C-alpha positions as CSV (number, residue, x, y, z in Angstrom):
1,X,-171.8,119.1,68.4
2,X,-171.4,117.1,71.4
3,X,-167.9,116.6,70.2
4,X,-166.7,120.1,69.9
5,X,-168.6,120.9,73.3
6,X,-166.9,118.1,75.1
7,X,-163.4,119.5,73.0
8,X,-164.2,122.8,74.3
9,X,-164.2,121.8,78.1
10,X,-161.0,120.1,77.7
11,X,-159.2,122.9,76.3
12,X,-161.1,125.3,78.9
13,X,-159.6,122.9,82.0
14,X,-156.3,122.6,80.1
15,X,-156.0,126.2,79.8
16,X,-156.7,127.1,83.3
17,X,-153.8,124.5,84.5
18,X,-151.1,124.8,82.3
19,X,-148.9,127.5,80.9
20,X,-149.7,129.1,77.5
21,X,-147.3,127.7,75.5
22,X,-148.8,124.3,76.2
23,X,-151.8,126.0,75.2
24,X,-150.5,127.4,72.3
25,X,-149.5,123.7,70.9
26,X,-152.6,122.3,72.1
27,X,-154.9,124.7,70.1
28,X,-152.2,124.0,67.1
29,X,-152.4,120.6,67.6
30,X,-156.4,120.6,67.5
31,X,-156.6,122.9,64.5
32,X,-154.2,120.8,61.9
33,X,-155.3,117.3,63.6
34,X,-159.0,117.4,64.1
35,X,-159.8,118.8,60.5
36,X,-157.6,116.2,58.8
37,X,-158.7,113.1,60.7
38,X,-162.6,114.1,60.2
39,X,-161.9,115.1,56.3
40,X,-159.9,111.6,56.2
41,X,-162.9,109.7,57.7
42,X,-165.5,111.6,55.5
43,X,-163.4,110.5,52.3
44,X,-162.8,107.2,53.4
45,X,-166.5,106.9,53.5
46,X,-167.2,108.5,50.3
47,X,-164.1,107.0,48.2
48,X,-162.8,103.6,50.1
49,X,-160.8,102.4,47.4
50,X,-158.9,105.6,47.3
51,X,-157.8,104.3,50.9
52,X,-157.8,100.5,50.8
53,X,-156.2,97.8,48.7
54,X,-158.7,95.6,46.9
55,X,-158.0,92.0,47.0
56,X,-160.6,90.8,44.9
57,X,-158.9,88.0,42.7
58,X,-155.7,87.9,44.5
59,X,-154.2,84.6,45.4
60,X,-153.3,84.5,49.3
61,X,-150.7,82.2,50.6
62,X,-151.4,82.3,54.2
63,X,-148.9,79.9,56.5
64,X,-150.3,78.8,59.9
65,X,-153.7,79.2,58.3
66,X,-155.5,76.3,60.5
67,X,-155.0,78.3,63.9
68,X,-157.4,80.7,65.7
69,X,-155.4,84.1,63.9
70,X,-154.8,82.5,60.8
71,X,-158.3,81.3,60.6
72,X,-159.6,84.8,61.2
73,X,-157.1,86.0,58.3
74,X,-158.3,83.2,56.3
75,X,-162.2,84.3,57.0
76,X,-161.5,88.2,56.1
77,X,-159.6,87.5,52.7
78,X,-162.1,84.7,51.8
79,X,-164.9,87.7,52.5
80,X,-162.9,90.2,50.5
81,X,-162.5,87.9,47.6
82,X,-159.1,86.5,47.4
83,X,-158.4,83.0,46.2
84,X,-156.7,81.5,49.5
85,X,-153.9,78.9,49.8
86,X,-153.7,78.0,53.2
87,X,-150.3,75.9,54.5
88,X,-150.5,74.3,58.2
89,X,-148.8,71.0,60.0
90,X,-152.3,69.8,61.5
91,X,-153.9,68.0,58.5
92,X,-157.2,68.0,60.6
93,X,-157.3,71.5,61.8
94,X,-156.8,72.5,58.4
95,X,-159.9,70.7,57.1
96,X,-161.7,72.4,59.5
97,X,-160.3,76.1,58.6
98,X,-161.2,75.1,54.8
99,X,-164.7,74.1,55.7
100,X,-165.0,77.4,58.4
101,X,-163.6,79.9,55.0
102,X,-165.4,78.1,52.4
103,X,-162.8,79.2,49.7
104,X,-159.8,76.9,47.6
105,X,-157.3,75.8,50.3
106,X,-155.0,73.5,49.7
107,X,-153.0,70.8,52.3
108,X,-149.3,71.0,53.0
109,X,-147.3,68.8,55.3
110,X,-145.1,69.9,58.1
111,X,-141.6,69.8,56.3
112,X,-139.9,71.8,53.7
113,X,-139.8,69.5,50.9
114,X,-143.9,69.1,51.2
115,X,-144.2,72.9,51.6
116,X,-142.3,73.6,48.6
117,X,-144.4,70.6,47.0
118,X,-147.8,72.5,48.5
119,X,-146.9,75.9,46.8
120,X,-145.9,74.3,43.1
121,X,-149.3,72.8,43.6
122,X,-150.7,75.9,44.7
123,X,-149.2,78.3,42.0
124,X,-150.2,75.4,39.0
125,X,-154.4,75.3,40.4
126,X,-154.2,79.4,41.4
127,X,-152.0,80.9,40.0
128,X,-148.3,83.0,41.4
129,X,-148.6,84.0,44.9
130,X,-149.3,87.9,45.0
131,X,-150.0,88.1,49.2
132,X,-148.1,86.3,51.5
133,X,-149.0,85.9,55.5
134,X,-146.5,84.4,57.6
135,X,-148.6,83.8,60.7
136,X,-147.2,80.1,61.4
137,X,-145.7,80.0,64.6
138,X,-143.4,77.8,66.5
């Protein structure tokens, strides 16, 4: 109710200070936007599987998985039930990331040949890659 009161105050202020065409555009926008987003919010609460893809059982290959953003992405995927294959050039940081997410992670070197070997090893151990997150930076 407070939202509608605040919205009404904004519309009233807008009506007093601008042209009738702008007021009509604002009211039309509110008439379309507000029910759509409120309905979407309620529907996403009632049926979340309709709006979000489940990653349960998916094999996620994450490059740059030992850094801050990579570790956060890995943690979110692990919490959602995905199998993780972490790739990074730093073996020490990768070990820390593996402990942090407590999921299946594989190590790879920093060369292209080592990365291809790690991907082949990951495909044998975890299955084919279904989601790739290219998070590695320079």
